[in-house]
TORKOLBA-721450 format. One record per residue (C-alpha): x, y, z; residue in one letter. Coordinates in pm, whole numbers, plus 50000, padded with zeros to 5 digits. Layout:
<recs>
[rec [X; Y; Z]; 'A']
...
</recs>
This chain:
<recs>
[rec [34150; 14301; 45095]; 'X']
[rec [34079; 13973; 44918]; 'X']
[rec [33711; 14060; 44897]; 'X']
[rec [33792; 14397; 44747]; 'X']
[rec [34014; 14242; 44484]; 'X']
[rec [33750; 13988; 44400]; 'X']
[rec [33490; 14259; 44360]; 'X']
[rec [33702; 14492; 44153]; 'X']
[rec [33821; 14209; 43934]; 'X']
[rec [33486; 14077; 43846]; 'X']
[rec [33438; 14085; 43469]; 'X']
[rec [33174; 14304; 43316]; 'X']
[rec [33022; 14008; 43137]; 'X']
[rec [32996; 13830; 43473]; 'X']
[rec [32808; 14118; 43630]; 'X']
[rec [32576; 14133; 43334]; 'X']
[rec [32490; 13761; 43346]; 'X']
[rec [32457; 13770; 43722]; 'X']
[rec [32172; 14016; 43699]; 'X']
[rec [32382; 14309; 43817]; 'X']
[rec [32383; 14492; 43486]; 'X']
[rec [32551; 14832; 43511]; 'X']
[rec [32248; 14995; 43356]; 'X']
[rec [32055; 14986; 43680]; 'X']
[rec [31833; 15268; 43577]; 'X']
[rec [31725; 15103; 43250]; 'X']
[rec [31363; 15024; 43190]; 'X']
[rec [31416; 14844; 42863]; 'X']
[rec [31719; 14635; 42769]; 'X']
[rec [32000; 14870; 42661]; 'X']
[rec [32250; 14598; 42611]; 'X']
[rec [32269; 14569; 42235]; 'X']
[rec [32079; 14880; 42119]; 'X']
[rec [32047; 14897; 41745]; 'X']
[rec [32179; 15219; 41594]; 'X']
[rec [31961; 15381; 41328]; 'X']
[rec [31974; 15238; 40972]; 'X']
[rec [32342; 15150; 40925]; 'X']
[rec [32355; 14872; 41186]; 'X']
[rec [32011; 14722; 41117]; 'X']
[rec [31984; 14411; 40904]; 'X']
[rec [31861; 14508; 40552]; 'X']
[rec [31514; 14392; 40438]; 'X']
[rec [31507; 14028; 40348]; 'X']
[rec [31541; 13914; 39991]; 'X']
[rec [31219; 13744; 39866]; 'X']
[rec [31393; 13421; 39781]; 'X']
[rec [31532; 13368; 40128]; 'X']
[rec [31365; 13118; 40366]; 'X']
[rec [31309; 13339; 40673]; 'X']
[rec [31233; 13045; 40899]; 'X']
[rec [31568; 12889; 40826]; 'X']
[rec [31750; 13223; 40852]; 'X']
[rec [31603; 13318; 41191]; 'X']
[rec [31648; 12976; 41347]; 'X']
[rec [32007; 12969; 41222]; 'X']
[rec [32069; 13297; 41400]; 'X']
[rec [31901; 13152; 41714]; 'X']
[rec [32128; 12842; 41715]; 'X']
[rec [32435; 13052; 41662]; 'X']
[rec [32333; 13278; 41949]; 'X']
[rec [32287; 12971; 42167]; 'X']
[rec [32635; 12849; 42081]; 'X']
[rec [32799; 13186; 42153]; 'X']
[rec [32614; 13204; 42487]; 'X']
[rec [32734; 12857; 42583]; 'X']
[rec [33094; 12953; 42495]; 'X']
[rec [33069; 13275; 42701]; 'X']
[rec [32956; 13108; 43032]; 'X']
[rec [33302; 12968; 43134]; 'X']
[rec [33460; 13314; 43120]; 'X']
[rec [33180; 13456; 43335]; 'X']
[rec [33217; 13172; 43584]; 'X']
[rec [33583; 13265; 43633]; 'X']
[rec [33483; 13621; 43748]; 'X']
[rec [33230; 13573; 44020]; 'X']
[rec [33125; 13831; 44277]; 'X']
[rec [33238; 13794; 44641]; 'X']
[rec [32936; 13764; 44876]; 'X']
[rec [33155; 13916; 45153]; 'X']
[rec [33243; 14225; 44951]; 'X']
[rec [33125; 14580; 45027]; 'X']
[rec [32943; 14752; 44739]; 'X']
[rec [32937; 15127; 44692]; 'X']
[rec [32688; 15379; 44552]; 'X']
[rec [32909; 15683; 44629]; 'X']
[rec [33282; 15733; 44648]; 'X']
[rec [33396; 15724; 45009]; 'X']
[rec [33732; 15685; 45180]; 'X']
[rec [33744; 15519; 45524]; 'X']
[rec [34048; 15735; 45601]; 'X']
[rec [33804; 16027; 45634]; 'X']
[rec [33582; 15842; 45880]; 'X']
[rec [33662; 15917; 46247]; 'X']
[rec [33335; 15807; 46411]; 'X']
[rec [33139; 15491; 46348]; 'X']
[rec [32774; 15452; 46458]; 'X']
[rec [32553; 15149; 46462]; 'X']
[rec [32196; 15040; 46492]; 'X']
[rec [32145; 14722; 46702]; 'X']
[rec [31884; 14488; 46551]; 'X']
[rec [32005; 14324; 46227]; 'X']
[rec [32321; 14538; 46235]; 'X']
[rec [32524; 14443; 46538]; 'X']
[rec [32303; 14143; 46617]; 'X']
[rec [32138; 13891; 46387]; 'X']
[rec [31843; 13667; 46477]; 'X']
[rec [31761; 13308; 46395]; 'X']
[rec [31468; 13194; 46181]; 'X']
[rec [31273; 13131; 46505]; 'X']
[rec [31222; 13501; 46573]; 'X']
[rec [30989; 13568; 46282]; 'X']
[rec [30776; 13271; 46379]; 'X']
[rec [30759; 13408; 46732]; 'X']
[rec [30649; 13755; 46606]; 'X']
[rec [30393; 13608; 46369]; 'X']
[rec [30239; 13374; 46630]; 'X']
[rec [30226; 13649; 46897]; 'X']
[rec [30062; 13895; 46661]; 'X']
[rec [29813; 13635; 46539]; 'X']
[rec [29716; 13564; 46900]; 'X']
[rec [29664; 13936; 46962]; 'X']
[rec [29435; 13952; 46663]; 'X']
[rec [29229; 13674; 46806]; 'X']
[rec [29232; 13770; 47174]; 'X']
[rec [29218; 14150; 47154]; 'X']
[rec [29074; 14226; 46810]; 'X']
[rec [28820; 13942; 46813]; 'X']
[rec [28933; 13784; 46489]; 'X']
[rec [28823; 13422; 46418]; 'X']
[rec [29024; 13158; 46609]; 'X']
[rec [29040; 12956; 46286]; 'X']
[rec [29319; 13178; 46153]; 'X']
[rec [29549; 12979; 46383]; 'X']
[rec [29554; 12711; 46120]; 'X']
[rec [29774; 12939; 45913]; 'X']
[rec [30136; 12891; 46022]; 'X']
[rec [30422; 13127; 45940]; 'X']
[rec [30582; 13054; 45604]; 'X']
[rec [30938; 13199; 45596]; 'X']
[rec [30952; 13157; 45217]; 'X']
[rec [30645; 13354; 45130]; 'X']
[rec [30738; 13723; 45135]; 'X']
[rec [31053; 13930; 45073]; 'X']
[rec [31149; 14271; 45197]; 'X']
[rec [31063; 14587; 45002]; 'X']
[rec [30714; 14480; 44885]; 'X']
[rec [30422; 14721; 44865]; 'X']
[rec [30074; 14663; 45005]; 'X']
[rec [29761; 14823; 44862]; 'X']
[rec [29568; 14899; 45177]; 'X']
[rec [29231; 14942; 45011]; 'X']
[rec [29252; 14648; 44773]; 'X']
[rec [29436; 14418; 45014]; 'X']
[rec [29706; 14335; 44756]; 'X']
[rec [30069; 14260; 44817]; 'X']
[rec [30302; 14329; 44520]; 'X']
[rec [30648; 14408; 44399]; 'X']
[rec [30704; 14754; 44238]; 'X']
[rec [31004; 14869; 44038]; 'X']
[rec [31197; 15191; 44057]; 'X']
[rec [30961; 15360; 43808]; 'X']
[rec [30642; 15274; 43999]; 'X']
[rec [30548; 14988; 43768]; 'X']
[rec [30401; 14671; 43918]; 'X']
[rec [30580; 14351; 43823]; 'X']
[rec [30300; 14139; 43679]; 'X']
[rec [30289; 13791; 43825]; 'X']
[rec [30390; 13917; 44169]; 'X']
[rec [30056; 14059; 44283]; 'X']
[rec [29897; 13850; 44563]; 'X']
[rec [29549; 13865; 44711]; 'X']
[rec [29578; 13651; 45017]; 'X']
[rec [29801; 13358; 44922]; 'X']
[rec [29695; 13347; 44558]; 'X']
[rec [29844; 13532; 44264]; 'X']
[rec [29611; 13781; 44087]; 'X']
[rec [29585; 13730; 43706]; 'X']
[rec [29768; 13993; 43504]; 'X']
[rec [29449; 14096; 43325]; 'X']
[rec [29280; 14175; 43654]; 'X']
[rec [29574; 14378; 43778]; 'X']
[rec [29582; 14578; 43458]; 'X']
[rec [29209; 14644; 43481]; 'X']
[rec [29236; 14761; 43847]; 'X']
[rec [29526; 14998; 43788]; 'X']
[rec [29449; 15101; 43430]; 'X']
[rec [29779; 14938; 43334]; 'X']
[rec [30059; 14848; 43567]; 'X']
[rec [30175; 15194; 43683]; 'X']
[rec [30101; 15324; 44030]; 'X']
[rec [30069; 15707; 44036]; 'X']
[rec [30285; 15907; 44269]; 'X']
[rec [29997; 16028; 44475]; 'X']
[rec [29911; 15669; 44566]; 'X']
[rec [30265; 15575; 44670]; 'X']
[rec [30369; 15565; 45037]; 'X']
[rec [30513; 15871; 45207]; 'X']
[rec [30883; 15936; 45267]; 'X']
[rec [30914; 15668; 45538]; 'X']
[rec [30723; 15403; 45346]; 'X']
[rec [30400; 15459; 45541]; 'X']
[rec [30046; 15475; 45407]; 'X']
[rec [29919; 15816; 45515]; 'X']
[rec [29744; 16129; 45404]; 'X']
[rec [29525; 15951; 45155]; 'X']
[rec [29804; 15735; 45011]; 'X']
[rec [29702; 15378; 44955]; 'X']
[rec [30040; 15204; 44939]; 'X']
[rec [30253; 15089; 45231]; 'X']
[rec [30607; 14972; 45166]; 'X']
[rec [30758; 14712; 45398]; 'X']
[rec [31130; 14797; 45430]; 'X']
[rec [31206; 14646; 45772]; 'X']
[rec [31327; 14287; 45817]; 'X']
[rec [31082; 14265; 46108]; 'X']
[rec [30798; 14331; 45859]; 'X']
[rec [30826; 13986; 45702]; 'X']
[rec [30587; 13833; 45961]; 'X']
[rec [30353; 14125; 45913]; 'X']
[rec [30321; 14072; 45539]; 'X']
[rec [30267; 13703; 45589]; 'X']
[rec [29999; 13757; 45857]; 'X']
[rec [29816; 14010; 45639]; 'X']
[rec [29812; 13760; 45351]; 'X']
[rec [29701; 13467; 45567]; 'X']
[rec [29409; 13655; 45727]; 'X']
[rec [29305; 13788; 45386]; 'X']
[rec [29317; 13432; 45259]; 'X']
[rec [29093; 13309; 45540]; 'X']
[rec [28831; 13576; 45477]; 'X']
[rec [28833; 13516; 45101]; 'X']
[rec [28817; 13134; 45133]; 'X']
[rec [28524; 13160; 45369]; 'X']
[rec [28336; 13433; 45178]; 'X']
[rec [28349; 13669; 45471]; 'X']
[rec [28278; 14035; 45392]; 'X']
[rec [28541; 14257; 45553]; 'X']
[rec [28697; 14600; 45533]; 'X']
[rec [29060; 14575; 45410]; 'X']
[rec [29153; 14903; 45574]; 'X']
[rec [29051; 14777; 45917]; 'X']
[rec [29238; 14450; 45861]; 'X']
[rec [29557; 14639; 45771]; 'X']
[rec [29535; 14862; 46079]; 'X']
[rec [29457; 14572; 46315]; 'X']
[rec [29754; 14366; 46187]; 'X']
[rec [29982; 14669; 46205]; 'X']
[rec [29873; 14737; 46562]; 'X']
[rec [29920; 14371; 46659]; 'X']
[rec [30273; 14358; 46517]; 'X']
[rec [30350; 14688; 46695]; 'X']
[rec [30220; 14556; 47025]; 'X']
[rec [30448; 14250; 47003]; 'X']
[rec [30734; 14502; 47037]; 'X']
[rec [30576; 14768; 47260]; 'X']
[rec [30429; 14526; 47513]; 'X']
[rec [30764; 14351; 47538]; 'X']
[rec [30647; 14010; 47415]; 'X']
[rec [30938; 13977; 47171]; 'X']
[rec [31196; 14116; 47411]; 'X']
[rec [31097; 13887; 47700]; 'X']
[rec [31096; 13578; 47478]; 'X']
[rec [31445; 13652; 47341]; 'X']
[rec [31591; 13726; 47682]; 'X']
[rec [31442; 13405; 47821]; 'X']
[rec [31599; 13188; 47543]; 'X']
[rec [31878; 13394; 47401]; 'X']
[rec [32062; 13092; 47249]; 'X']
[rec [31754; 13007; 47044]; 'X']
[rec [31687; 13352; 46899]; 'X']
[rec [32029; 13526; 46865]; 'X']
[rec [32282; 13405; 46620]; 'X']
[rec [32616; 13421; 46798]; 'X']
[rec [32850; 13631; 46583]; 'X']
[rec [33206; 13650; 46717]; 'X']
[rec [33300; 13872; 46422]; 'X']
[rec [33092; 14154; 46567]; 'X']
[rec [33343; 14179; 46851]; 'X']
[rec [33626; 14157; 46592]; 'X']
[rec [33483; 14445; 46386]; 'X']
[rec [33433; 14671; 46691]; 'X']
[rec [33774; 14584; 46828]; 'X']
[rec [33947; 14659; 46499]; 'X']
[rec [33786; 15003; 46474]; 'X']
[rec [33865; 15086; 46840]; 'X']
[rec [34228; 14973; 46794]; 'X']
[rec [34257; 15220; 46509]; 'X']
[rec [34142; 15506; 46725]; 'X']
[rec [33790; 15531; 46592]; 'X']
[rec [33501; 15665; 46807]; 'X']
[rec [33206; 15421; 46835]; 'X']
[rec [32843; 15484; 46926]; 'X']
[rec [32516; 15294; 46932]; 'X']
[rec [32170; 15439; 46862]; 'X']
[rec [31887; 15190; 46878]; 'X']
[rec [31508; 15178; 46931]; 'X']
[rec [31540; 14867; 47150]; 'X']
[rec [31522; 14893; 47531]; 'X']
[rec [31823; 14896; 47763]; 'X']
[rec [31804; 14557; 47934]; 'X']
[rec [31739; 14386; 47600]; 'X']
[rec [32040; 14542; 47436]; 'X']
[rec [32261; 14480; 47735]; 'X']
[rec [32188; 14109; 47745]; 'X']
[rec [32222; 14073; 47371]; 'X']
[rec [32554; 14257; 47358]; 'X']
[rec [32691; 14059; 47648]; 'X']
[rec [32605; 13742; 47459]; 'X']
[rec [32763; 13837; 47126]; 'X']
[rec [33044; 14073; 47236]; 'X']
[rec [33111; 14011; 47608]; 'X']
[rec [33044; 14164; 47947]; 'X']
[rec [33275; 14454; 47872]; 'X']
[rec [33085; 14555; 47558]; 'X']
[rec [33015; 14909; 47684]; 'X']
[rec [33392; 14974; 47707]; 'X']
[rec [33402; 14964; 47324]; 'X']
[rec [33141; 15238; 47281]; 'X']
[rec [33187; 15610; 47350]; 'X']
[rec [32807; 15668; 47353]; 'X']
[rec [32512; 15432; 47388]; 'X']
[rec [32155; 15550; 47328]; 'X']
[rec [31851; 15320; 47369]; 'X']
[rec [31479; 15365; 47289]; 'X']
[rec [31576; 15647; 47055]; 'X']
[rec [31246; 15633; 46864]; 'X']
[rec [31408; 15658; 46521]; 'X']
[rec [31332; 15823; 46278]; 'X']
[rec [31185; 16084; 46517]; 'X']
[rec [31525; 16094; 46693]; 'X']
[rec [31675; 16253; 46381]; 'X']
[rec [31406; 16524; 46350]; 'X']
[rec [31249; 16606; 46688]; 'X']
[rec [31452; 16872; 46871]; 'X']
[rec [31237; 16871; 47187]; 'X']
[rec [31319; 16546; 47370]; 'X']
[rec [31621; 16566; 47610]; 'X']
[rec [31840; 16269; 47701]; 'X']
[rec [31786; 16075; 48021]; 'X']
[rec [32051; 15858; 48186]; 'X']
[rec [31973; 15495; 48266]; 'X']
[rec [32133; 15355; 48581]; 'X']
[rec [32258; 15000; 48634]; 'X']
[rec [31911; 14888; 48751]; 'X']
[rec [31750; 15017; 48434]; 'X']
[rec [31591; 15311; 48617]; 'X']
[rec [31562; 15655; 48459]; 'X']
[rec [31740; 15942; 48632]; 'X']
[rec [31621; 16299; 48640]; 'X']
[rec [31969; 16463; 48608]; 'X']
[rec [32024; 16720; 48339]; 'X']
[rec [32267; 16581; 48082]; 'X']
[rec [32565; 16809; 48011]; 'X']
[rec [32785; 16539; 47855]; 'X']
[rec [32741; 16192; 47703]; 'X']
[rec [32981; 15982; 47905]; 'X']
[rec [33152; 15665; 47796]; 'X']
[rec [33024; 15355; 47970]; 'X']
[rec [32683; 15509; 48043]; 'X']
[rec [32348; 15433; 47878]; 'X']
[rec [32113; 15708; 47769]; 'X']
[rec [31749; 15698; 47665]; 'X']
[rec [31548; 15911; 47416]; 'X']
[rec [31709; 16238; 47328]; 'X']
[rec [31745; 16377; 46976]; 'X']
[rec [32013; 16414; 46713]; 'X']
[rec [32051; 16786; 46747]; 'X']
[rec [32129; 16757; 47118]; 'X']
[rec [32359; 16464; 47030]; 'X']
[rec [32555; 16681; 46788]; 'X']
[rec [32576; 16961; 47042]; 'X']
[rec [32711; 16736; 47316]; 'X']
[rec [32955; 16536; 47098]; 'X']
[rec [33050; 16769; 46817]; 'X']
[rec [33040; 16473; 46578]; 'X']
[rec [32924; 16628; 46253]; 'X']
[rec [32927; 16579; 45881]; 'X']
[rec [33109; 16338; 45662]; 'X']
[rec [33351; 16217; 45926]; 'X']
[rec [33066; 16009; 46073]; 'X']
[rec [32959; 15675; 45918]; 'X']
[rec [32637; 15518; 46050]; 'X']
[rec [32526; 15160; 45982]; 'X']
[rec [32168; 15034; 45989]; 'X']
[rec [31938; 14787; 45819]; 'X']
[rec [31632; 15009; 45775]; 'X']
[rec [31687; 15238; 45475]; 'X']
[rec [31422; 15488; 45586]; 'X']
[rec [31438; 15495; 45968]; 'X']
[rec [31814; 15450; 45996]; 'X']
[rec [31971; 15615; 45693]; 'X']
[rec [31749; 15854; 45498]; 'X']
[rec [31748; 16157; 45729]; 'X']
[rec [32116; 16121; 45810]; 'X']
[rec [32227; 16139; 45448]; 'X']
[rec [31971; 16400; 45335]; 'X']
[rec [31961; 16637; 45631]; 'X']
[rec [32275; 16588; 45834]; 'X']
[rec [32550; 16498; 45585]; 'X']
[rec [32659; 16178; 45760]; 'X']
[rec [32793; 15891; 45551]; 'X']
[rec [32574; 15584; 45564]; 'X']
[rec [32612; 15209; 45535]; 'X']
[rec [32323; 14968; 45482]; 'X']
[rec [32330; 14616; 45619]; 'X']
[rec [32138; 14394; 45379]; 'X']
[rec [32151; 14030; 45512]; 'X']
[rec [31973; 13902; 45198]; 'X']
[rec [32262; 14018; 44982]; 'X']
[rec [32492; 13729; 45067]; 'X']
[rec [32240; 13456; 44975]; 'X']
[rec [32136; 13635; 44654]; 'X']
[rec [32496; 13672; 44533]; 'X']
[rec [32559; 13303; 44604]; 'X']
[rec [32260; 13220; 44385]; 'X']
[rec [32383; 13455; 44110]; 'X']
[rec [32724; 13281; 44124]; 'X']
[rec [32576; 12942; 44033]; 'X']
[rec [32635; 12805; 43688]; 'X']
[rec [32261; 12740; 43634]; 'X']
[rec [32179; 13103; 43710]; 'X']
[rec [32457; 13238; 43490]; 'X']
[rec [32358; 13015; 43200]; 'X']
[rec [31995; 13124; 43228]; 'X']
[rec [32071; 13494; 43260]; 'X']
[rec [32328; 13498; 42977]; 'X']
[rec [32086; 13327; 42742]; 'X']
[rec [31801; 13559; 42852]; 'X']
[rec [32016; 13867; 42775]; 'X']
[rec [32122; 13721; 42442]; 'X']
[rec [31767; 13625; 42346]; 'X']
[rec [31652; 13975; 42429]; 'X']
[rec [31922; 14118; 42200]; 'X']
[rec [31821; 13871; 41927]; 'X']
[rec [31459; 13988; 41949]; 'X']
[rec [31566; 14351; 41939]; 'X']
[rec [31769; 14301; 41623]; 'X']
[rec [31530; 14075; 41434]; 'X']
[rec [31204; 14252; 41508]; 'X']
[rec [31231; 14454; 41184]; 'X']
[rec [31118; 14146; 40985]; 'X']
[rec [30739; 14182; 40956]; 'X']
[rec [30653; 13888; 40726]; 'X']
[rec [30415; 13628; 40881]; 'X']
[rec [30684; 13352; 40909]; 'X']
[rec [30924; 13585; 41092]; 'X']
[rec [30656; 13719; 41320]; 'X']
[rec [30550; 13367; 41415]; 'X']
[rec [30907; 13281; 41515]; 'X']
[rec [30949; 13607; 41705]; 'X']
[rec [30636; 13527; 41905]; 'X']
[rec [30791; 13191; 42000]; 'X']
[rec [31104; 13370; 42118]; 'X']
[rec [30893; 13617; 42319]; 'X']
[rec [30711; 13328; 42483]; 'X']
[rec [31043; 13165; 42572]; 'X']
[rec [31171; 13497; 42712]; 'X']
[rec [30866; 13530; 42934]; 'X']
[rec [30902; 13175; 43060]; 'X']
[rec [31272; 13234; 43134]; 'X']
[rec [31188; 13543; 43335]; 'X']
[rec [30965; 13331; 43552]; 'X']
[rec [31246; 13074; 43593]; 'X']
[rec [31484; 13354; 43694]; 'X']
[rec [31238; 13478; 43959]; 'X']
[rec [31212; 13127; 44105]; 'X']
[rec [31585; 13119; 44169]; 'X']
[rec [31524; 13357; 44459]; 'X']
[rec [31160; 13351; 44578]; 'X']
[rec [30888; 13175; 44386]; 'X']
[rec [30632; 13444; 44460]; 'X']
[rec [30827; 13768; 44427]; 'X']
[rec [31178; 13693; 44297]; 'X']
[rec [31486; 13875; 44422]; 'X']
[rec [31517; 14177; 44644]; 'X']
[rec [31696; 14400; 44393]; 'X']
[rec [31529; 14349; 44056]; 'X']
[rec [31192; 14303; 43893]; 'X']
[rec [31208; 14130; 43554]; 'X']
[rec [31457; 14380; 43414]; 'X']
[rec [31438; 14699; 43617]; 'X']
[rec [31583; 14775; 43961]; 'X']
[rec [31322; 14746; 44235]; 'X']
[rec [31183; 15036; 44430]; 'X']
[rec [31385; 14898; 44722]; 'X']
[rec [31705; 14922; 44527]; 'X']
[rec [31622; 15277; 44417]; 'X']
[rec [31596; 15384; 44782]; 'X']
[rec [31906; 15192; 44876]; 'X']
[rec [32105; 15366; 44605]; 'X']
[rec [31974; 15704; 44719]; 'X']
[rec [32024; 15671; 45094]; 'X']
[rec [32329; 15442; 45139]; 'X']
[rec [32685; 15526; 45044]; 'X']
[rec [32787; 15161; 45085]; 'X']
[rec [32600; 14838; 45148]; 'X']
[rec [32700; 14488; 45254]; 'X']
[rec [32557; 14166; 45391]; 'X']
[rec [32695; 14213; 45740]; 'X']
[rec [32943; 14423; 45941]; 'X']
[rec [33189; 14137; 45922]; 'X']
[rec [33261; 14241; 45562]; 'X']
[rec [33454; 14537; 45711]; 'X']
[rec [33724; 14290; 45824]; 'X']
[rec [33823; 14244; 45463]; 'X']
[rec [33915; 14612; 45417]; 'X']
[rec [34194; 14832; 45540]; 'X']
[rec [34073; 15123; 45761]; 'X']
[rec [34208; 15363; 45495]; 'X']
[rec [34044; 15186; 45199]; 'X']
[rec [33862; 15402; 44946]; 'X']
[rec [33543; 15273; 44784]; 'X']
[rec [33498; 15367; 44421]; 'X']
[rec [33159; 15307; 44257]; 'X']
[rec [33164; 15148; 43913]; 'X']
[rec [33086; 15386; 43630]; 'X']
[rec [32740; 15289; 43530]; 'X']
[rec [32655; 15340; 43154]; 'X']
[rec [32374; 15566; 43070]; 'X']
[rec [32100; 15470; 42825]; 'X']
[rec [32293; 15632; 42539]; 'X']
[rec [32627; 15482; 42639]; 'X']
[rec [32724; 15131; 42522]; 'X']
[rec [32849; 14914; 42808]; 'X']
[rec [33181; 14758; 42717]; 'X']
[rec [33061; 14412; 42809]; 'X']
[rec [32782; 14450; 42557]; 'X']
[rec [33036; 14444; 42281]; 'X']
[rec [33134; 14102; 42398]; 'X']
[rec [32774; 13978; 42375]; 'X']
[rec [32667; 14167; 42069]; 'X']
[rec [32974; 14117; 41851]; 'X']
[rec [32978; 13751; 41949]; 'X']
[rec [32608; 13690; 41886]; 'X']
[rec [32547; 13918; 41592]; 'X']
[rec [32879; 13898; 41412]; 'X']
[rec [32693; 13651; 41184]; 'X']
[rec [32649; 13789; 40829]; 'X']
[rec [32320; 13967; 40788]; 'X']
[rec [32073; 13860; 40527]; 'X']
[rec [32211; 14079; 40247]; 'X']
[rec [32561; 13938; 40299]; 'X']
[rec [32423; 13586; 40306]; 'X']
[rec [32244; 13637; 39976]; 'X']
[rec [32548; 13799; 39807]; 'X']
[rec [32770; 13505; 39910]; 'X']
[rec [32542; 13246; 39752]; 'X']
</recs>
């Protein structure tokens, strides 16, 4: 409950400065919108020194921002809180479902290096790529989740909720592409709908963009960029479409051929982060009479060994149904595949399944048969997963289940946003944006020269803000100002989201999650009054002249 109180008690000014502005749908800053005529500063009197006037306003805004930071620092967000997009009461939830990878179990930093190296070797040994690409090691700090890849142009980039490319985050290989070149290629920075990926983030049916939503895709993005870099640096003519497909197939084969699974099972202490709170979460739910089930794409022996490591040998006693190799998202849509029982030796049985029994493991199947055999339907079911498309989208859109997204990056990003340096930077960035918005009516040469200086400072501060998270692409949830395409999908397909399942331990099983009322473009956020009245309470030019 402490996490809930911390979340609900966070001040609006704090959320604004922490980059979690309530206006998540805004494309331009709505924070201090100037009302027509009556609230605008009047035209300057000829005798007034505009340079002195504007810089005085700038200094006063700086002072107000500095004074505001301590109050924001006293209302920080809790990294272990649960955040909600849609009102939901846990008292209505009778059945809890879980994905396995990055939901029940978390992996160490060594796993992505393993996937990258194995896929790189497959490119060399099976797809006949140059052995020299081995000189490119995996960089865990290069990519972030949610990026888009232009298959035909071999460009990796960050796109916002409105299909606009964030300039400065477009990479060809390991080098950033100049803004002018990006604008020339895309006739601006907007990506048309027909070029965007399909519903599951895939590039198909003539679409040129692929979105990487899976945590496992981080090595794939890095490998694509490194091989592109090698070809570019060595002036090798290549077809980007072939490269994309070969890398995708190599990453897929690391999973399908069992390379990853065997490596983890052989050194489980190295690759799996032991999380005793996973057992605590499952035990708490079971003690409160909740039904529990597991649906994962991972194989039976792999899941069994991992769950024994993090939960205990009796892990199956906690679950009413366990389904492996489900082939999500097909599991949620394909009505044809029946379930098969897996015996203790991992062998598939041919028995017809009339009931899903506790303590047994089942393979394949489909959701429609699952619903028929269990009767678990509608909003009394809450399913957790890390992949917004494969785990959550179909469940919320087609089947009416409630959904919870596990976003491991959330905890580290909130910790960054809680730092004094970040809050100071973001508060001043928001204030400077408001200052520009109010003072842009002055069109004389001196004023315009100063406004250009402020715009330059604002641009530089945006780059600083991006570097707080990832020096190439910034944070997971925002572009410069707008929500990312990733956040747009998260808001659409997840009722609640959190850094890990352990966050559930902070909440009573009957707790109700209430989303914050997010202001619309034409609604003034209450916290804006604090910024605007503090910063722009200074007498406008006419008042200044009259008081001389």
